Every structure is written in structure tokens, then in C-alpha cells.
N, C-alpha and C positions, 0 to 999 in steps of 0.2 A: 420268385416264390418266397413267401414269408417263412420264417422259421417254424411257425405253428403248422403250416401246410406241409413242410418237409417232414416234421415229426409225425403228422397223421399219415402221410404217404408211407413212411418207413413202417409205422405201426400196422397199416393195412397189409403191407407185404409180409410182415412178420406173422400176421394172422393167417394169411394164405400158406405160408411156409409151415406154420404150426399144424394146420389141418393136414397138409400134405405129408408131413413126417408122422403124424398120428396114423394116417392111412397106411403109410409104408410099414410102420411098426405092427399094425394089425394084419396086413395082408402079404407083406414081402419078407420082412426080416424082423423077428421079435426081439431084437437087441434092445435092452433097456436104455441104452444111450439115446436111441431115437425117441422113446417115450419121454425121457427127461428133457431133451431139446424141444420137443413139441410142447410140453407143459410150460417151459420157460417162455417160449415164443408167444403162446396164447395169453398167458397172464400179462406179460409185458406189452403185448399188442393192445390189450384193453386199457392198461395204465397209460400207454402212449397216447391213445385217442382222447382219454379224459384230460390228460395234462396239456395236450395241444389245445383243446377247447378252453381250458382254464387260462392258459397263457395269453389267449386273445382277449381276455376280459380283465386282466389284472395288471395294468400299468401302475407304477413304473417297475414293479418287481416282476413283471411278465417276462422280461428278457432273461433274468436270472432263472426263473422257472423253466423257460424254454431251453436254456443251456443245460440245465440239470436233466431235463426230459430227453434231450438229444443224447447226452452222455449215457443215459439209461438205455436208450434204444441201441446205441453203438455197442455198449458193453454186452448186452444180452445177445445181440446178433453175432458178435465175435465168439462168445461162449458157446452158443448153440451151433454155429458153423463148425467149430472145432470138434464138438461131439459127433456131428454128422460126418465130418471128414474121417473120423476114426472108424466109422462103420463102412462108409462107401469108398474111401481112398486107402484104407488100411493103415492109416497113421495120422498124426497130428496135422492140423492146418499149417501151423508153423510152431516152433518151440515157444512154449509159455502162452499160447493163444488163449486157452481156457482160463488159466489164472489171471491173465491180463483182463479178459472180458469179464470174468467174475468180480475181480477187484474193482473195475470201473463201474460195474452194476451196483456193487455195495456202496461205493463212494457217491454215486448218483442218488441212491436212496437216502443216504445221510444228508446230502445237499438239499434234497426235497424236504427233509425234516427241518433243516435250518430255515429254508424258505418259508415253510409253514409257520414256524415260530415267529419269524420276522414279519410275515403278513398279519399274524394275530396281534402282535405288538402294535403294528401300524394301525390296524383297525381299532384297537382300544384307544390309542392316542387320538384318532380322528373322531371318536365318539365321546371324548371328554371323560372317559372312565379312568 
């Protein structure tokens, strides 16, 4: 399985989990942590699918993009799993799970910004601009 397909698989599972948590928040437990986890999962599922598609078309920087996208998916999954664990398990997934997941998500977004800047520079150099 290629990295892009792995990212899109994780993103699709995040989308399913996000919809499930939204349904749980609406019909089972109105805890705001479920709504937050659902929103994070849904937003990042969409981002993951878009990044997976982009990673397939952007060599040689595609591997860097795919790595940042995978870090994004892992970070948001960890963050959201910790929020859901607080509701359903009555405690944290493990100590510092949410801050680790959130920090990884932030770093991944910053890495994507750097990738975008590098891709833009590469594009300008290739066009002779």
C-alpha cells in the first residue's frame, strides 16, 4: 500500500468516526467533547483525502507532503481518541495523549505550510520566473 493510499484510508476511517461521534453527541450523550472530536475528525478527514490526492501528483516533494499528511492524520486521531476516551472510558486515553496529538497536528500543519512554500519556489524556478 502506498503512503497516499494509507493516508486516504485513515482519512476515510476518520470521516466515519467523525459522523459516528456526531450522532452519539446528538442522540446518546450531549458531552461537548464528542462534538469537538467529531469536528476535528471531519475537518481533518477532508484535508487527508485532499493531501493524499495531491501527494500522488507532486514528486519529488510528494514524499514530504505525504509524511506531513500522515503526521496530521495521526495527531488528530490521537487528540480525538483522547477526547472520546474521556467521555466513554471516564478518563484520558493515556497521560498527555491530547496535548501530544494536538501538538503533532499543529506541527503537521506548519510542515504543510513549509511544503507549500517550497513547492511554490520550485514552481517559480521551473517557470523561469
